[in-house]
C-alpha positions in Angstrom: -33.0 -1.1 22.9 -36.2 -1.2 23.3 -37.3 2.6 24.1 -40.0 3.6 26.6 -41.5 7.1 26.7 -42.3 9.3 29.7 -43.8 12.0 31.1 -42.9 13.8 33.5 -42.9 17.4 35.9 -40.5 18.6 37.8 -40.9 19.2 41.8 -40.3 23.1 42.8 -40.7 21.0 46.1 -38.5 18.0 47.3 -38.7 16.1 51.1 -41.2 13.7 52.5 -44.2 16.1 53.0 -44.7 17.0 49.3 -43.4 13.6 48.1 -46.7 11.8 50.5 -48.7 15.0 48.5 -47.7 13.5 44.8 -48.7 10.1 45.8 -51.8 10.8 47.1 -52.5 12.4 43.3 -51.3 9.0 42.0 -47.8 9.9 41.2 -44.6 8.3 41.4 -41.7 10.7 43.1 -38.8 10.6 41.0 -34.5 11.9 40.6 -32.0 11.9 37.5 -28.5 12.0 38.2 -25.6 11.4 35.9 -24.9 14.6 34.0 -24.0 17.5 36.5 -26.7 18.4 39.3 -29.7 16.1 40.5 -33.0 16.7 38.9 -36.5 15.9 41.0 -39.4 15.0 39.1 -42.8 13.2 39.2 -43.7 10.8 37.0 -47.7 9.6 36.7 -48.1 6.1 38.6 -50.0 4.7 35.5 -47.0 5.9 33.4 -44.5 2.6 35.0 -47.0 -0.1 33.6 -45.1 0.8 30.3 -41.9 -0.6 32.4 -42.8 -3.2 34.1 -45.4 -5.2 32.4 -42.9 -6.0 29.7 -39.4 -7.9 31.1 -37.3 -6.9 28.5 -34.7 -4.5 28.7 -35.0 -0.7 27.9 -34.3 3.4 28.3 -36.1 5.6 29.2 -37.3 9.1 26.8 -38.6 11.5 29.9 -40.5 14.9 29.0 -39.5 16.9 31.4 -42.0 20.3 30.5 -40.8 19.6 27.0 -37.1 18.8 27.4 -36.3 15.2 26.7 -33.8 13.5 28.5 -32.8 9.8 27.7 -32.0 7.7 30.9 -31.9 4.3 32.4 -33.8 3.1 35.6 -30.8 2.8 38.4 -34.1 1.9 41.2 -37.2 1.4 41.7 -38.8 0.8 45.0 -42.4 -0.4 45.7 -45.1 0.0 48.7 -44.9 -3.1 50.3 -48.6 -3.3 51.6 -50.2 -2.1 47.9 -46.9 -3.2 45.5 -47.4 0.3 43.8 -44.2 2.0 42.5 -43.4 4.3 45.5 -39.9 5.7 44.0 -37.6 5.5 41.3 -34.2 6.6 40.5 -32.6 7.2 37.1 -29.3 7.5 35.4 -28.8 10.1 32.5 -27.5 8.7 29.5 -24.5 10.3 28.0 -23.3 8.9 24.7 -19.8 8.9 25.4 -20.2 7.0 28.9 -20.7 3.2 29.2 -23.3 2.0 31.6 -23.6 -1.8 32.5 -27.2 -3.2 32.3 -28.3 -7.4 33.0 -29.3 -8.3 29.8 -31.3 -11.5 29.2 -29.6 -14.5 27.3 -32.0 -15.9 24.4 -30.9 -19.4 22.0 -31.3 -20.0 18.9 -31.6 -23.0 16.6 -31.9 -26.8 17.6 -28.8 -28.1 19.5 -28.0 -31.7 17.8 -27.7 -32.8 21.7 -31.2 -32.0 22.2 -32.4 -34.0 19.0 -30.6 -37.2 20.9 -32.5 -36.6 23.8 -30.8 -34.2 25.6 -32.1 -31.3 28.1 -31.1 -27.9 27.5 -30.4 -26.5 31.1 -29.9 -22.1 31.0 -27.3 -21.8 33.8 -27.6 -17.8 33.5 -30.5 -16.4 31.9 -28.8 -12.9 32.4 -25.8 -11.6 32.0 -23.8 -8.1 33.1 -23.4 -6.1 29.8 -21.1 -2.8 29.8 -21.4 -1.0 26.2 -22.1 2.4 25.2 -26.0 3.6 25.1 -25.9 2.9 21.3 -24.8 -0.4 21.9 -26.3 -2.3 24.2 -28.0 -5.3 23.2 -31.5 -6.1 23.9 -30.6 -9.4 24.2 -27.7 -11.7 24.2 -28.3 -13.9 21.7 -26.4 -17.5 21.8 -26.5 -20.5 18.7 -26.5 -23.6 19.7 -27.2 -25.9 16.5 -23.8 -27.4 17.1 -23.8 -28.0 20.8 -24.0 -31.7 21.9 -24.7 -33.7 24.6 -22.4 -32.2 27.4 -21.4 -29.2 25.7 -21.9 -25.6 27.1 -21.2 -22.2 25.8 -18.8 -20.1 28.4 -18.9 -16.6 28.7 -15.4 -16.8 27.1 -17.2 -18.3 23.8 -19.3 -15.9 23.2 -18.7 -13.1 20.6 -18.7 -9.4 21.2 -18.1 -6.9 18.5 -19.1 -3.8 20.4 -20.0 -4.8 24.0 -18.7 -6.4 27.1 -20.2 -9.3 29.2 -18.7 -8.9 33.2 -19.3 -11.9 34.0 -16.5 -14.4 34.9 -15.0 -15.8 31.8 -15.3 -19.6 33.0 -18.9 -19.0 34.0 -21.6 -21.4 32.1 -24.6 -20.2 30.4 -26.0 -23.1 28.7 -25.6 -26.4 28.8 -26.5 -29.3 26.9 -27.1 -32.6 30.1 -27.9 -36.3 29.1 -31.1 -37.6 30.0 -31.9 -41.1 30.4 -33.8 -41.4 26.9 -30.5 -39.4 25.4 -28.2 -42.2 27.3 -30.4 -45.9 26.5 -31.2 -44.1 22.4 -26.8 -44.1 22.7 -26.5 -47.9 24.2 -28.7 -48.8 22.0 -26.6 -47.2 19.0 -24.2 -48.6 20.5 -25.6 -52.1 20.9 -26.4 -52.2 16.8 -23.2 -51.2 15.6 -21.1 -53.8 18.1 -23.3 -56.9 16.8 -21.8 -59.7 15.4 -23.7 -61.4 12.2 -24.3 -65.2 12.8 -22.2 -67.7 10.7 -23.2 -69.2 7.5 -24.2 -72.8 7.9 
């Protein structure tokens, strides 16, 4: 799992007035919870680019006055006009407590169905994964090499050693759909196999 480092400063005061003052200084008011008392702090606006400009999931290591704490971002709010980050919530991680994250689905290999003219379709591009922080994958990788036309991979078909996928077991993730080219290719092959040789004169 990708780790993004942020540098924050603890807030001496909380409230709307203090939050407005922080935003004028290009800082984002933040809250972290998960281990005992809630912690209020601020992070420079520019630091969030490391998270927002990369769609890959990540954990966050926050340096608060020299103390590093690992967390995951739970919620982020944007200004309705300027789109700058307005507020962010973080959940502090514990090694022995599982967390849930939305993890992207990627594929490996070339499907035999695609080679026949079929088209690979993603039914779900992300899956909800539950795991301990150390076991959280950065992607759910599916081998589609043996996937033929009209075949699919469901959640129940995905091997997971140390994490759990929370989506319904019967839900489809990827499927190889037939296309006109694939259908015509299949018909041509069938015609060739059933063609009768002319009788000898």
